[in-house]
TIVO-466296 format. One record per residue: residue in one letter; x, y, z of N, C-alpha, C in turn; residue number from 1. Coordinates in steps of 0.1 Angstrom, whole numbers. Layout:
BEGIN
<pt 'a',<X,Y,Z>,<X,Y,Z>,<X,Y,Z>,NUM>
...
***
This chain:
BEGIN
<pt 'm',<6,-14,-5>,<1,-3,1>,<10,12,1>,1>
<pt 't',<21,15,10>,<25,25,6>,<36,29,-6>,2>
<pt 'h',<38,17,-13>,<45,19,-22>,<35,24,-37>,3>
<pt 's',<22,22,-35>,<15,27,-47>,<12,44,-40>,4>
<pt 'n',<9,49,-27>,<12,56,-21>,<25,67,-25>,5>
<pt 'a',<37,62,-23>,<47,68,-28>,<48,70,-43>,6>
<pt 'a',<42,61,-55>,<43,59,-67>,<31,74,-72>,7>
<pt 'q',<18,72,-64>,<11,84,-69>,<16,97,-64>,8>
<pt 'q',<23,99,-51>,<27,107,-46>,<37,113,-55>,9>
<pt 'q',<48,108,-62>,<58,106,-76>,<57,116,-89>,10>
<pt 'a',<38,107,-90>,<33,109,-101>,<29,124,-98>,11>
<pt 'r',<22,130,-92>,<18,139,-85>,<28,152,-88>,12>
<pt 't',<41,147,-83>,<50,158,-83>,<56,163,-95>,13>
<pt 'a',<56,147,-103>,<59,149,-114>,<49,160,-126>,14>
<pt 'l',<38,157,-123>,<31,164,-130>,<30,177,-126>,15>
<pt 'q',<28,183,-117>,<31,196,-110>,<44,203,-115>,16>
<pt 'a',<53,197,-118>,<67,201,-125>,<66,204,-135>,17>
<pt 'l',<59,200,-148>,<56,202,-159>,<49,215,-158>,18>
<pt 'a',<58,222,-168>,<48,240,-169>,<43,236,-177>,19>
<pt 'a',<35,249,-179>,<23,253,-194>,<27,254,-204>,20>
<pt 'p',<23,250,-212>,<32,255,-226>,<27,271,-224>,21>
<pt 't',<37,281,-228>,<34,292,-232>,<30,297,-245>,22>
<pt 'r',<20,299,-248>,<16,311,-263>,<20,323,-262>,23>
<pt 'p',<22,329,-274>,<24,340,-276>,<5,347,-272>,24>
<pt 'p',<6,362,-265>,<-7,365,-273>,<-12,373,-283>,25>
<pt 't',<-26,366,-283>,<-36,372,-297>,<-31,384,-297>,26>
<pt 'k',<-39,392,-309>,<-38,402,-313>,<-50,410,-306>,27>
<pt 'i',<-56,409,-300>,<-68,413,-295>,<-64,412,-279>,28>
<pt 'e',<-57,404,-273>,<-50,403,-260>,<-39,416,-261>,29>
<pt 'q',<-36,417,-268>,<-21,430,-270>,<-32,440,-270>,30>
<pt 'f',<-42,441,-285>,<-46,452,-280>,<-61,459,-265>,31>
<pt 'r',<-60,447,-261>,<-67,449,-247>,<-62,458,-239>,32>
<pt 's',<-45,454,-239>,<-36,454,-226>,<-32,467,-233>,33>
<pt 'l',<-31,473,-243>,<-29,489,-246>,<-43,495,-249>,34>
<pt 'l',<-53,490,-246>,<-65,499,-248>,<-67,513,-239>,35>
<pt 'p',<-62,513,-227>,<-62,524,-221>,<-53,537,-229>,36>
<pt 'd',<-41,536,-230>,<-29,541,-237>,<-40,550,-253>,37>
<pt 'i',<-49,537,-262>,<-50,541,-272>,<-62,552,-270>,38>
<pt 'e',<-70,547,-259>,<-80,559,-256>,<-76,573,-253>,39>
<pt 'q',<-64,572,-246>,<-59,585,-243>,<-52,593,-255>,40>
<pt 'r',<-49,584,-265>,<-39,594,-272>,<-48,596,-284>,41>
<pt 'i',<-61,587,-289>,<-74,593,-295>,<-81,606,-286>,42>
<pt 'a',<-82,606,-271>,<-88,617,-264>,<-79,629,-268>,43>
<pt 'd',<-68,627,-269>,<-56,635,-273>,<-57,643,-285>,44>
<pt 'g',<-67,636,-292>,<-68,640,-307>,<-59,637,-318>,45>
<pt 'v',<-46,628,-316>,<-39,616,-324>,<-48,609,-332>,46>
<pt 'r',<-50,611,-345>,<-52,605,-356>,<-51,588,-356>,47>
<pt 'h',<-61,581,-359>,<-61,563,-357>,<-47,564,-366>,48>
<pt 'a',<-50,568,-379>,<-37,564,-391>,<-22,563,-383>,49>
<pt 'd',<-22,574,-373>,<-10,576,-367>,<-10,562,-356>,50>
<pt 'i',<-17,560,-350>,<-24,553,-340>,<-15,535,-343>,51>
<pt 'i',<-23,535,-358>,<-18,521,-363>,<-7,520,-366>,52>
<pt 'a',<2,528,-371>,<15,530,-374>,<21,529,-362>,53>
<pt 'a',<19,534,-352>,<28,536,-340>,<25,518,-336>,54>
<pt 'l',<17,514,-334>,<12,497,-331>,<19,487,-340>,55>
<pt 'a',<21,492,-357>,<27,486,-361>,<44,486,-358>,56>
<pt 'g',<49,496,-353>,<61,497,-355>,<69,488,-340>,57>
<pt 'a',<55,488,-329>,<58,479,-319>,<55,464,-321>,58>
<pt 'g',<52,459,-334>,<51,447,-335>,<36,444,-337>,59>
<pt 'l',<26,450,-334>,<14,450,-336>,<5,455,-347>,60>
<pt 'a',<7,447,-359>,<4,453,-371>,<-10,448,-373>,61>
<pt 'm',<-17,459,-377>,<-34,459,-377>,<-37,467,-391>,62>
<pt 't',<-49,466,-399>,<-52,471,-407>,<-60,485,-400>,63>
<pt 'e',<-64,494,-407>,<-75,499,-400>,<-88,497,-398>,64>
<pt 's',<-91,486,-408>,<-105,480,-407>,<-104,474,-394>,65>
<pt 'e',<-93,464,-392>,<-92,459,-380>,<-91,464,-368>,66>
<pt 'f',<-85,477,-367>,<-83,485,-359>,<-96,493,-353>,67>
<pt 'r',<-106,496,-362>,<-116,502,-359>,<-127,493,-355>,68>
<pt 'n',<-127,484,-360>,<-134,471,-357>,<-131,468,-340>,69>
<pt 'a',<-122,465,-336>,<-113,459,-323>,<-116,472,-310>,70>
<pt 'l',<-117,482,-316>,<-116,490,-310>,<-131,495,-307>,71>
<pt 'c',<-142,494,-313>,<-156,494,-312>,<-161,484,-302>,72>
<pt 'r',<-156,472,-310>,<-158,457,-300>,<-154,457,-285>,73>
<pt 'e',<-141,463,-282>,<-137,464,-270>,<-149,478,-261>,74>
<pt 'r',<-149,488,-267>,<-154,495,-263>,<-172,490,-253>,75>
<pt 'k',<-175,482,-263>,<-189,479,-261>,<-185,466,-253>,76>
<pt 'r',<-174,460,-252>,<-173,453,-241>,<-173,454,-232>,77>
<pt 'q',<-164,466,-226>,<-159,474,-216>,<-175,480,-206>,78>
<pt 'k',<-182,485,-220>,<-195,491,-213>,<-205,481,-207>,79>
<pt 'g',<-206,470,-217>,<-214,456,-212>,<-225,459,-208>,80>
<pt 'p',<-232,453,-197>,<-248,454,-196>,<-250,468,-185>,81>
<pt 'a',<-239,475,-183>,<-239,484,-174>,<-244,499,-183>,82>
<pt 'r',<-241,496,-194>,<-244,504,-207>,<-263,507,-205>,83>
<pt 'e',<-267,494,-203>,<-285,496,-205>,<-291,495,-191>,84>
<pt 't',<-286,497,-179>,<-291,499,-171>,<-287,514,-166>,85>
<pt 's',<-279,517,-170>,<-275,535,-171>,<-284,543,-176>,86>
<pt 'q',<-289,536,-190>,<-298,547,-194>,<-311,552,-186>,87>
<pt 't',<-315,560,-189>,<-327,570,-185>,<-338,564,-193>,88>
<pt 'p',<-353,557,-187>,<-361,556,-196>,<-366,567,-205>,89>
<pt 'e',<-368,563,-219>,<-373,582,-224>,<-389,582,-224>,90>
<pt 't',<-387,592,-224>,<-406,599,-227>,<-407,601,-238>,91>
<pt 'p',<-415,603,-243>,<-422,606,-255>,<-422,619,-257>,92>
<pt 'p',<-418,623,-269>,<-421,639,-272>,<-434,647,-266>,93>
<pt 'a',<-434,659,-262>,<-445,662,-264>,<-448,667,-277>,94>
<pt 't',<-461,662,-280>,<-466,666,-294>,<-480,678,-290>,95>
<pt 'a',<-486,685,-300>,<-499,692,-298>,<-507,682,-301>,96>
<pt 'p',<-520,682,-290>,<-530,675,-292>,<-537,674,-306>,97>
<pt 'a',<-539,665,-314>,<-547,665,-326>,<-563,668,-325>,98>
<pt 'a',<-567,676,-334>,<-581,679,-332>,<-590,670,-331>,99>
<pt 'k',<-586,660,-341>,<-597,646,-344>,<-587,637,-344>,100>
<pt 'p',<-591,629,-334>,<-582,615,-337>,<-586,606,-351>,101>
<pt 'q',<-574,601,-358>,<-575,597,-373>,<-575,586,-371>,102>
<pt 'q',<-586,578,-379>,<-589,563,-381>,<-576,558,-389>,103>
<pt 'p',<-570,544,-385>,<-561,543,-397>,<-572,541,-408>,104>
<pt 'r',<-559,542,-421>,<-567,534,-433>,<-570,525,-441>,105>
<pt 'g',<-584,524,-444>,<-585,512,-449>,<-599,507,-430>,106>
<pt 'd',<-596,513,-425>,<-607,505,-414>,<-623,511,-417>,107>
<pt 'f',<-627,502,-422>,<-642,502,-426>,<-651,501,-422>,108>
<pt 'r',<-649,496,-407>,<-656,495,-393>,<-670,502,-397>,109>
<pt 'q',<-664,520,-397>,<-673,530,-395>,<-681,533,-406>,110>
<pt 'q',<-677,526,-413>,<-689,531,-430>,<-694,518,-431>,111>
<pt 'r',<-697,511,-424>,<-707,499,-427>,<-722,502,-429>,112>
<pt 'd',<-725,512,-423>,<-741,513,-423>,<-743,530,-435>,113>
<pt 'k',<-733,531,-440>,<-735,540,-450>,<-732,538,-462>,114>
<pt 'p',<-741,544,-472>,<-737,543,-486>,<-726,544,-494>,115>
<pt 'l',<-722,534,-502>,<-708,537,-508>,<-709,549,-515>,116>
<pt 'n',<-700,557,-516>,<-696,569,-523>,<-680,565,-533>,117>
<pt 'w',<-690,563,-542>,<-681,560,-554>,<-679,570,-562>,118>
***
């Protein structure tokens, strides 16, 4: 019995010693990590083309459409469900009361007992 416990312990130790394979971060993961800096540059008035060129120089090559899509997607992701709850319910715009409520076109129920006017 002690031999199997020792073997199991040795197997656990060997498994824990294995390092998880590392993979390079994806383009969107790199973009997410840089998003606060990107947003700050945009707020400062830097053009998207200049930001894209700077990112490409740092090893994160993106087309303009990739950049805009990623930016839009991450902004939506950051707002998430909080965006829906933060909105106040809209009140309908105040309109002048109509003189007479109009019946929908084609509603012939009110004309049922009247003669046809061709």
